[in-house]
C-alpha positions in Angstrom: 17.7 -21.5 -32.7 19.8 -24.7 -32.6 21.7 -26.5 -29.9 24.5 -29.0 -30.5 27.1 -31.0 -28.5 28.7 -32.8 -31.5 32.2 -31.9 -30.6 35.1 -32.8 -28.3 33.7 -33.2 -24.7 30.2 -32.2 -25.8 27.4 -33.5 -23.6 23.7 -32.5 -23.8 20.4 -33.9 -25.0 17.8 -31.5 -26.4 14.2 -32.2 -25.2 12.6 -28.9 -26.4 14.1 -25.9 -28.1 11.2 -24.1 -29.8 11.1 -20.9 -27.7 14.1 -19.1 -26.2 12.5 -18.8 -22.8 11.5 -22.5 -22.6 14.5 -24.6 -23.6 14.6 -28.0 -22.0 17.8 -30.1 -21.8 19.1 -33.2 -20.2 22.7 -34.4 -19.4 23.7 -37.8 -20.9 25.1 -40.5 -18.6 28.7 -41.5 -18.8 28.9 -44.6 -21.1 27.9 -47.8 -19.2 27.5 -45.8 -16.0 25.0 -44.1 -13.8 27.3 -41.0 -13.4 26.5 -37.7 -15.0 27.0 -34.1 -14.3 29.3 -32.7 -17.0 27.6 -30.6 -19.7 29.1 -28.7 -22.7 27.0 -27.5 -25.6 26.7 -24.7 -28.2 23.6 -22.5 -28.6 22.9 -20.7 -31.9 20.5 -17.9 -31.1 19.1 -14.4 -31.6 21.4 -12.0 -29.8 19.9 -9.6 -27.3 17.1 -12.1 -26.3 17.0 -13.8 -22.9 17.4 -17.5 -23.2 16.2 -19.7 -20.3 17.7 -23.2 -20.4 16.5 -25.8 -18.0 18.5 -29.0 -17.3 15.6 -31.1 -16.3 17.5 -34.1 -14.8 19.9 -32.1 -12.7 18.4 -33.4 -9.5 19.4 -37.0 -10.5 23.0 -36.0 -11.2 25.9 -37.7 -9.4 26.3 -34.8 -7.0 23.2 -32.7 -6.8 24.6 -30.7 -3.9 27.1 -29.4 -6.5 24.4 -27.3 -8.1 23.7 -25.3 -4.9 25.4 -21.9 -5.3 26.8 -22.9 -8.7 26.8 -20.8 -11.9 27.4 -22.2 -15.3 30.3 -20.9 -17.5 29.8 -19.4 -21.0 32.1 -18.3 -23.8 31.8 -16.6 -27.2 35.4 -17.3 -28.3 36.2 -20.5 -26.3 39.1 -18.6 -24.6 37.4 -16.4 -22.1 34.8 -18.2 -19.9 32.5 -16.2 -17.6 29.8 -17.1 -15.2 26.1 -16.7 -16.1 23.1 -16.5 -13.8 22.1 -20.0 -12.7 19.7 -21.4 -10.1 18.9 -24.8 -8.8 15.3 -25.4 -7.6 16.0 -28.8 -6.0 15.3 -30.8 -9.2 16.2 -28.7 -12.2 19.1 -26.4 -13.0 18.0 -23.2 -14.7 20.5 -21.1 -16.7 19.4 -17.6 -17.8 21.5 -15.6 -20.2 21.0 -12.8 -22.8 23.6 -13.6 -25.5 25.4 -10.7 -27.0 26.4 -12.7 -30.1 24.7 -15.2 -32.4 26.3 -18.3 -30.9 27.7 -19.1 -27.4 29.1 -22.1 -25.6 28.0 -23.3 -22.2 29.8 -25.8 -19.9 30.0 -27.1 -16.4 33.5 -25.7 -16.1 36.0 -24.3 -18.6 36.7 -27.2 -21.0 40.2 -28.5 -21.6 40.1 -30.0 -25.1 41.9 -33.1 -26.3 43.6 -30.9 -29.0 44.9 -28.6 -26.2 46.1 -31.7 -24.3 48.1 -32.9 -27.3 49.5 -29.4 -27.8 50.6 -29.4 -24.1 52.4 -32.7 -24.5 54.2 -31.6 -27.7 55.1 -28.2 -26.2 56.6 -29.8 -23.1 58.6 -32.2 -25.3 60.4 -29.3 -26.8 62.2 -28.6 -23.5 65.6 -30.3 -23.0 64.4 -30.9 -19.5 61.6 -33.1 -20.6 61.3 -36.7 -21.8 58.0 -37.8 -23.4 57.1 -41.4 -22.8 54.2 -43.3 -24.5 52.8 -45.7 -21.9 50.2 -47.5 -24.1 46.7 -47.2 -25.6 43.5 -46.5 -23.8 40.4 -48.6 -24.6 39.4 -46.1 -27.3 42.9 -46.3 -28.7 44.2 -42.9 -27.5 47.7 -42.3 -26.1 48.6 -42.4 -22.4 51.3 -39.8 -22.1 53.9 -39.5 -19.4 56.2 -36.4 -19.1 59.5 -37.0 -17.2 61.0 -33.6 -16.2 64.6 -33.6 -14.9 67.4 -36.1 -15.2 66.6 -39.4 -13.4 69.1 -40.7 -10.9 69.3 -42.9 -7.9 69.8 -40.0 -5.6 66.9 -38.0 -7.0 63.5 -37.7 -5.2 60.7 -39.1 -7.3 57.7 -36.8 -7.5 54.6 -38.1 -9.3 51.7 -35.9 -10.3 48.6 -37.2 -12.0 45.5 -35.3 -13.1 42.0 -35.8 -14.5 41.3 -39.3 -13.5 37.7 -37.9 -13.5 37.5 -36.3 -17.0 34.9 -33.7 -16.1 37.2 -32.2 -13.6 38.9 -30.1 -16.2 40.4 -27.7 -13.7 42.9 -30.5 -13.0 44.5 -30.2 -16.4 44.5 -26.4 -16.2 46.4 -26.9 -12.9 48.9 -29.2 -14.7 49.4 -26.6 -17.5 50.4 -24.0 -14.9 52.6 -26.5 -13.0 54.5 -27.5 -16.2 54.9 -23.9 -17.4 56.8 -23.1 -14.2 58.7 -26.4 -13.9 60.0 -26.1 -17.5 61.0 -22.4 -17.1 64.8 -22.7 -17.0 64.9 -19.1 -15.5 62.7 -19.9 -12.6 64.9 -20.4 -9.5 62.4 -22.7 -7.7 62.1 -25.0 -10.7 65.9 -25.1 -11.2 66.6 -25.9 -7.6 63.9 -28.6 -7.5 65.3 -30.3 -10.6 68.8 -30.5 -9.0 67.4 -32.9 -6.4 64.1 -34.2 -7.9 62.7 -35.8 -11.0 59.1 -35.2 -11.8 56.7 -37.8 -13.4 53.6 -36.0 -14.7 50.5 -37.5 -16.3 48.5 -34.5 -17.5 45.4 -36.5 -18.4 44.7 -39.9 -16.8 41.4 -40.3 -18.7 41.6 -39.1 -22.3 38.7 -41.3 -23.5 36.3 -40.0 -20.9 37.5 -36.4 -21.6 36.6 -36.6 -25.3 33.3 -38.5 -24.7 32.0 -35.8 -22.3 32.1 -38.0 -19.2 32.0 -36.7 -15.7 33.8 -39.5 -13.8 34.5 -42.6 -15.9 36.6 -44.0 -18.8 35.3 -45.6 -22.0 34.2 -48.7 -20.1 32.2 -46.8 -17.5 34.9 -47.4 -14.8 35.8 -44.9 -12.2 39.6 -45.0 -12.4 40.0 -43.6 -8.9 38.6 -46.9 -7.6 41.0 -49.1 -9.6 44.3 -48.7 -7.9 44.3 -51.9 -5.9 44.0 -54.2 -8.9 43.9 -52.3 -12.3 43.4 -54.4 -15.4 44.1 -53.9 -19.1 40.5 -54.9 -19.8 38.8 -52.3 -17.6 41.4 -49.7 -16.5 44.5 -49.8 -18.7 45.2 -46.2 -17.8 45.8 -47.0 -14.1 47.6 -50.3 -15.1 50.2 -48.5 -17.1 50.8 -45.7 -14.6 51.1 -48.1 -11.6 53.6 -50.3 -13.4 55.7 -47.3 -14.2 55.5 -46.1 -10.6 56.7 -49.5 -9.6 59.7 -49.1 -11.9 60.7 -45.6 -10.7 59.6 -45.5 -7.1 57.6 -42.7 -5.5 58.7 -40.3 -2.8 55.8 -37.8 -3.2 52.4 -38.2 -4.9 49.8 -35.6 -5.8 46.6 -36.6 -7.6 44.7 -33.5 -8.9 40.9 -33.3 -8.9 37.9 -31.0 -8.7 35.1 -31.2 -6.1 31.5 -30.5 -7.2 30.1 -29.4 -3.8 32.8 -27.7 -1.7 33.7 -24.1 -2.7 37.3 -24.4 -1.5 40.8 -25.6 -2.5 42.1 -28.3 -0.1 44.0 -31.6 0.1 43.0 -35.0 1.4 45.8 -37.1 2.9 46.2 -40.8 3.4 45.8 -40.8 7.2 43.9 -44.0 7.1 46.4 -46.3 5.4 48.3 -48.8 7.6 51.7 -47.4 7.0 50.8 -43.8 7.9 53.1 -42.5 10.6 54.1 -39.3 12.4 57.0 -38.5 10.0 54.6 -38.5 7.1 52.0 -36.6 9.1 54.5 -33.8 10.0 55.8 -33.5 6.5 52.2 -33.2 5.2 51.4 -30.5 7.8 54.5 -28.6 6.7 53.4 -28.8 3.0 50.0 -27.4 3.9 51.4 -24.6 6.1 53.7 -23.6 3.2 51.0 -23.6 0.6 48.7 -21.5 2.9 51.6 -19.0 3.3 52.1 -18.8 -0.4 48.6 -18.3 -1.6 45.2 -17.3 -0.1 43.5 -19.7 -2.5 44.4 -22.6 -0.3 43.0 -23.5 3.2 42.7 -26.4 5.6 39.5 -25.6 7.5 37.2 -27.2 5.0 37.7 -30.6 3.3 36.9 -34.2 3.6 36.5 -36.1 6.9 39.9 -37.7 7.8 39.9 -41.5 7.7 40.5 -43.3 11.0 43.7 -45.3 11.2 43.5 -48.5 9.1 40.2 -47.6 7.5 41.4 -46.0 4.2 39.9 -47.2 0.9 43.0 -48.7 -0.8 41.4 -48.6 -4.3 41.7 -44.8 -4.2 44.9 -43.5 -5.9 46.4 -41.4 -3.1 45.7 -44.1 -0.5 47.0 -46.9 -2.7 50.2 -45.0 -3.7 50.8 -43.7 -0.2 50.6 -47.3 1.2 52.5 -49.1 -1.5 55.4 -46.7 -1.5 55.2 -45.5 2.1 55.3 -41.9 1.0 53.5 -38.6 1.5 50.5 -38.7 -0.9 47.7 -36.2 -1.4 44.5 -35.8 -3.4 44.2 -32.1 -4.2 40.7 -30.8 -4.8 39.6 -27.5 -6.5 36.1 -26.2 -6.8 33.7 -26.1 -9.7 32.0 -23.1 -8.1 34.2 -20.4 -6.6 36.7 -20.1 -3.8 34.3 -18.9 -1.1 37.3 -17.4 0.8 38.3 -15.2 -2.2 35.2 -14.9 -4.5 35.3 -13.6 -8.1 31.7 -12.7 -9.2 32.6 -12.6 -12.9 34.6 -15.8 -13.3 34.4 -17.8 -10.1 37.1 -20.5 -9.8 38.6 -20.5 -13.3 41.2 -21.9 -15.6 43.7 -19.1 -14.9 43.3 -19.5 -11.1 43.8 -23.3 -11.5 47.0 -22.6 -13.5 48.3 -20.3 -10.8 47.6 -22.8 -8.1 49.7 -25.3 -10.1 52.6 -22.8 -10.1 52.2 -22.1 -6.4 52.3 -25.8 -5.5 55.8 -25.9 -6.8 56.9 -23.4 -4.2 55.4 -25.6 -1.4 57.2 -28.6 -2.9 60.4 -26.7 -2.8 59.9 -26.1 0.9 59.7 -29.9 1.7 61.8 -31.4 -1.0 64.9 -31.9 1.1 62.8 -33.7 3.7 61.4 -36.2 1.2 62.7 -39.8 1.5 64.9 -40.9 -1.4 
């Protein structure tokens, strides 16, 4: 028996692994940070034997409520990820599984590898609709990639979509993969119509360093990028610095920042109701977007979500608030679950990469419904 996390996005420490029914593990902190929750490791084992893996520091994780009702994902081939029995006792997370093969991967959610990220960028670049722009290097020297879809023009609506500011929220990049697959389909009527009046600026991964390092929430410097949008710096948060500078150059008429929520088993959006410039026109447009998305897919709902900020109380270091205020536009944070969609549960897979991809496709239909009403 052997356990390793020496690979892209790997995160686990082995405390004891002598008996299959008494494996003790711990999740490593993000670098220079108190945040931790993402795990991803490989178990070499005897097939047909129950393995009981206890993450002993789960109760000290960033969001311990996220373990309640949660089940870990596992895979033999790193393509199909399924849920395995998991329970949280208030301090430890216990994963029980009888592997059918000699090695198996476990993770907090279906991983999205840096190799796949690079493949996604190069695949998109093949389209005549797409321009690939290098924005600059991260602190670890990785590329910050921007995809511009559609022909820019003064009359075009500028739609910005960013994902994975928090690297452990891998469902966000699965969402982007689905979003791009439809937007770059030149036989899709919704995409073709949108690109006549809109240009899309898409950042598939805002935090490649944290993604490779196996972080939950921060970049290489231990900085939460979604608290850097007021005054980003090249020293601490170059990722946000580059993107905000490019937004300033292009303008923004609609902004969507894609995330995952550890605790809430629903898909929802959080608006920028608390920013000073929020007004009735933006409110009505946001309500229309939500109504359309609910009509398009049962995966989306509005009953459950975050508490709405009172007028003037928004945290302007948060991306959707900062962008909504700076550009006086409709701006949302979209959240997906790590667990399952409680309104439409799937006992085998829970909320998954394919469902995240489909939601990305469906959001394009909702955008089509409000595109003509966006300011330009």
